[in-house]
C-alpha positions in Angstrom: 55.3 -38.5 19.6 56.4 -37.7 22.5 55.5 -34.5 24.1 57.9 -31.7 25.3 57.7 -28.8 27.6 57.5 -25.5 25.7 61.5 -25.0 24.4 62.4 -23.4 21.0 63.3 -26.0 18.1 67.1 -27.9 18.7 69.0 -26.8 14.9 65.9 -26.3 12.0 66.9 -28.2 9.4 63.9 -28.0 7.5 61.0 -26.3 7.6 58.2 -26.4 5.4 54.3 -24.3 5.5 51.2 -25.3 3.8 48.6 -22.7 4.9 48.2 -23.4 8.5 50.2 -25.9 9.6 53.7 -26.8 9.5 56.3 -29.6 9.7 59.6 -29.0 10.6 63.0 -30.9 11.0 65.5 -29.9 13.8 68.3 -32.0 14.3 70.7 -31.6 18.7 73.1 -34.2 19.9 73.0 -36.6 17.1 69.4 -37.0 16.5 66.8 -35.7 13.6 63.1 -35.2 15.0 60.4 -34.3 13.3 57.2 -32.2 15.0 53.8 -30.5 13.3 52.9 -27.2 13.9 54.7 -27.2 17.0 58.2 -27.7 19.1 56.5 -31.5 20.6 58.2 -34.8 18.3 56.9 -35.8 16.4 59.4 -39.0 15.3 63.5 -38.9 16.9 65.7 -40.6 14.9 69.4 -40.8 15.7 71.6 -39.8 12.4 74.3 -43.0 13.4 71.4 -45.3 13.8 68.8 -44.8 11.3 67.1 -48.2 11.6 67.0 -48.5 14.9 64.2 -46.9 16.9 64.9 -43.9 19.7 61.6 -43.1 21.7 60.5 -45.7 24.3 57.2 -46.1 23.2 57.8 -46.8 19.8 60.3 -50.2 21.2 56.9 -50.5 23.7 54.9 -50.6 20.6 57.2 -53.8 19.6 55.8 -56.1 22.9 53.3 -56.9 20.2 56.1 -59.6 19.5 54.9 -61.1 23.0 51.8 -62.0 22.3 51.7 -62.5 18.0 54.4 -63.8 18.2 53.6 -65.3 14.4 52.4 -62.7 13.0 53.4 -61.2 10.0 51.1 -58.7 8.7 51.4 -55.7 10.6 49.1 -52.0 9.8 50.2 -49.3 10.9 47.4 -45.3 11.1 50.0 -42.9 10.9 53.5 -42.4 10.1 55.5 -39.7 11.4 58.7 -40.0 10.9 58.4 -43.8 10.0 60.6 -45.1 13.1 59.1 -48.8 13.5 58.3 -49.2 9.3 61.8 -48.3 8.8 62.6 -50.8 12.0 60.3 -53.6 11.2 61.4 -53.5 7.4 65.8 -53.6 8.3 65.5 -56.0 11.2 62.3 -58.2 10.5 63.1 -59.0 6.8 59.8 -62.3 7.7 57.4 -59.1 7.7 54.9 -56.9 5.5 53.5 -54.1 7.1 51.3 -51.1 5.2 51.9 -47.5 7.1 48.6 -45.6 6.2 49.5 -41.9 5.9 47.2 -38.8 5.1 49.6 -36.3 4.5 52.1 -35.8 2.4 54.1 -34.5 3.1 55.4 -36.3 5.9 55.6 -39.3 3.9 57.4 -37.1 1.3 59.7 -36.0 4.8 59.6 -39.2 6.4 61.9 -40.3 2.6 64.0 -37.1 2.1 65.2 -36.8 6.1 64.8 -40.4 8.3 65.1 -43.0 5.4 62.2 -44.6 5.0 62.4 -46.8 2.2 60.8 -46.1 -1.0 57.6 -49.5 -1.5 58.8 -52.6 -2.7 57.0 -55.6 -2.0 57.5 -56.1 1.9 56.4 -51.8 2.8 53.4 -50.1 1.0 52.9 -46.0 2.7 49.8 -45.2 1.0 48.4 -41.3 1.2 44.9 -41.7 2.7 41.8 -41.5 5.9 43.0 -44.1 7.8 39.1 -43.9 9.2 38.3 -45.6 5.6 41.1 -47.3 5.0 39.9 -49.2 8.1 35.9 -49.4 7.4 36.7 -50.6 4.2 38.8 -53.3 5.2 37.8 -55.4 7.5 39.5 -58.8 9.5 42.9 -57.2 7.8 45.8 -57.1 9.8 47.0 -59.3 12.3 48.5 -56.4 14.5 47.8 -53.1 14.1 49.3 -49.0 15.8 48.2 -47.3 15.9 50.3 -44.0 16.7 49.3 -40.1 14.9 49.3 -37.1 16.5 48.6 -33.5 15.2 49.6 -30.5 17.0 47.3 -31.3 19.5 47.1 -34.2 20.4 45.3 -37.5 19.1 43.2 -36.0 16.0 38.8 -36.7 17.7 38.2 -38.9 15.1 41.2 -41.4 15.8 39.8 -42.1 19.5 36.2 -41.9 19.4 34.2 -45.3 20.0 33.9 -46.2 16.3 36.7 -45.3 15.3 38.1 -48.0 17.8 35.2 -50.1 17.4 37.0 -50.0 13.6 40.1 -51.8 14.6 39.1 -54.6 16.6 37.1 -55.2 13.0 40.9 -54.4 11.6 42.0 -57.8 13.0 42.1 -60.6 12.1 40.7 -63.3 14.6 43.7 -63.2 17.0 45.0 -60.0 16.1 45.7 -57.2 17.7 46.1 -53.6 18.0 48.5 -51.2 19.8 47.9 -48.0 20.2 50.7 -44.7 21.9 48.3 -42.6 23.8 49.8 -39.3 26.4 48.8 -40.8 30.2 49.0 -37.2 31.0 45.7 -36.2 28.8 43.3 -35.3 29.9 40.9 -37.4 28.0 43.1 -40.7 28.8 40.2 -42.5 30.5 38.0 -42.2 28.1 40.3 -43.5 25.8 41.0 -46.5 27.6 37.1 -47.0 28.2 36.3 -47.2 24.7 39.1 -49.0 23.8 38.3 -51.8 27.1 34.7 -52.1 25.0 35.8 -53.0 21.7 37.7 -55.3 22.9 35.9 -57.2 25.1 37.6 -55.9 28.3 41.0 -57.3 26.6 42.8 -54.7 26.9 46.7 -54.7 28.4 48.8 -51.0 29.5 52.1 -51.4 29.1 53.6 -46.8 30.2 56.7 -46.8 28.4 58.7 -43.7 31.0 58.8 -39.9 30.9 57.0 -38.2 29.0 54.1 -40.1 30.0 53.4 -42.1 27.0 51.1 -45.2 27.5 50.5 -48.1 24.5 48.0 -50.3 25.5 47.4 -53.1 23.1 43.4 -54.4 22.4 43.3 -57.9 21.5 40.5 -59.9 19.7 40.7 -62.4 21.7 42.9 -63.5 25.0 46.3 -64.8 24.0 46.9 -68.8 24.5 49.4 -68.4 26.7 50.1 -65.2 29.3 52.7 -67.9 32.2 55.1 -65.5 32.8 57.5 -68.5 32.2 56.5 -67.6 28.5 56.3 -64.1 28.3 59.6 -63.7 30.0 61.5 -66.4 27.9 60.2 -65.3 24.2 61.2 -61.4 25.5 64.6 -62.7 26.2 65.3 -64.2 22.8 63.6 -60.8 21.6 65.8 -58.7 23.2 68.9 -60.5 22.2 67.8 -60.7 18.7 66.8 -56.6 18.6 67.9 -55.9 21.8 65.3 -54.4 22.8 64.2 -54.0 26.3 61.5 -56.3 26.2 62.2 -58.0 29.8 62.0 -54.8 31.3 58.6 -54.7 29.5 57.4 -57.8 30.3 57.7 -56.1 33.7 55.9 -53.3 33.6 53.1 -54.8 32.5 52.8 -57.3 35.9 52.9 -53.9 38.2 50.0 -52.2 35.5 47.3 -55.1 34.8 45.8 -57.8 36.2 47.8 -60.6 36.8 48.4 -63.6 38.8 51.3 -65.3 40.9 52.5 -67.2 37.6 50.3 -65.4 33.8 49.4 -61.8 33.0 45.3 -61.9 33.3 43.3 -60.2 29.6 
């Protein structure tokens, strides 16, 4: 999800209202976007390339592969248009992905308008409460992706200390969390401090550029090899494979986190 300034939707192609909430789909210049109750973009898809990651922050979330290259088990809280699950399902067939989404309308729209595949052996979309799911599944995921917003931003129950504690506890011993936050959120520093507490200070930040999304990584334990030479080699290989700007992300990690001339510090 990323935030835009106030504006009218581009060409509206779908709108569904339930109670006080609306689910809208717009399209402009070949890009289809999901909105939940406001003009804020929850998810975007280039219609000509529906499996690819249109928004920079979604590609930034995939930087988890720099730190846990052997991870194959992904759990995501929040579906939106399903950009990351689609990408993983299409380009990384060795992965299995579970997505927890509380809103059945969002699930339906992701499938009808954003090319989200039906459930199969490698992709499961589960309609339930993400907070409860994490509490009921400790030590369960190698990678946890949190990208869950409503029309007002991050729901309070998804940015509490208890929630971030549950995120850490839901990971395997070598697991990591990648969460999308707004850098412009007045509570960003509070959320970051909570994440640091839950993950024992083992945290990295990755600003992904305009309009201010920041991906925060939290680690159950420090990754084993954070030398720049190793990270750049992984980034080049992944960039060649997936056509994502991993090398640029390595430089942004260097510019925004503690490091030495030889390695990144977590």
